[in-house]
C-alpha atoms as one frame of an Amber mdcrd trajectory, in Angstrom:
protein
   0.000   0.000   0.000   1.446   3.382  -0.984   2.040   6.160   1.516  -0.551
   8.288  -0.310  -3.208   5.637   0.224  -2.262   5.280   3.877  -2.302   9.067
   4.364  -5.736   9.321   2.777  -7.040   6.791   5.307  -5.270   8.283   8.342
  -6.984   9.934  11.276  -5.871  12.959  13.276  -6.708  14.049  16.805  -7.209
  17.673  17.783  -3.687  17.904  19.278  -2.267  17.154  15.829  -4.570  19.591
  14.039  -4.430  22.652  16.300  -1.533  24.119  18.272  -0.875  22.101  21.417
  -0.277  24.391  24.394   0.952  21.573  26.644   3.830  20.567  24.403   4.213
  23.770  22.354   3.883  21.570  19.277   2.541  23.363  16.232  -0.506  21.902
  14.590  -1.408  21.573  10.939  -3.615  24.646  11.295  -2.141  27.456  13.444
  -5.119  28.007  15.755  -5.896  26.967  19.301  -7.865  23.840  20.091 -10.703
  26.084  21.321 -10.846  27.839  17.945 -10.791  24.489  16.132 -13.705  23.206
  18.224 -15.633  26.453  17.641 -15.152  26.037  13.871 -16.344  22.419  14.105
 -19.405  23.466  16.100 -20.188  26.252  13.608 -19.864  23.832  10.677 -16.837
  25.620   9.216 -14.375  22.780   9.869 -14.881  19.094   9.030 -17.089  17.120
  11.377 -15.340  14.655  13.692 -15.672  10.914  13.968 -16.264   9.520  17.461
 -14.344   6.269  17.839 -15.277   5.938  21.521 -16.394   8.102  24.431 -12.908
   9.572  24.828 -11.537   9.401  21.292 -12.513  11.902  18.615 -10.696  12.009
  15.276 -10.895  13.642  11.864  -9.973  12.166   8.494  -6.548  13.523   7.561
  -7.666  14.101   3.977 -10.601  16.252   5.184  -8.365  18.324   7.465  -5.763
  18.869   4.750  -8.450  19.893   2.247  -9.844  22.316   4.830  -6.359  23.770
   5.421  -5.920  24.245   1.671  -9.285  26.031   1.489  -8.144  28.385   4.269
  -4.947  29.109   2.345  -7.005  29.816  -0.763  -9.194  32.250   1.176  -6.115
  34.160   2.321  -4.932  34.846  -1.240
């Protein structure tokens, strides 16, 4: 299986998407987790997938497409 296929099927958690204040790790999208969740709630960002009561993820392909749309809006 190619890395592109694997990446298209990958899942991301909020700490990988938004900036992580605990570890100072930058996220894919340079906003806080609170902003990310507000965008999700408002329907601006992709909707999450609940894997269990404590595990929420997003499809990596959806997040990357959303990030590209944000970059397109900034131009």
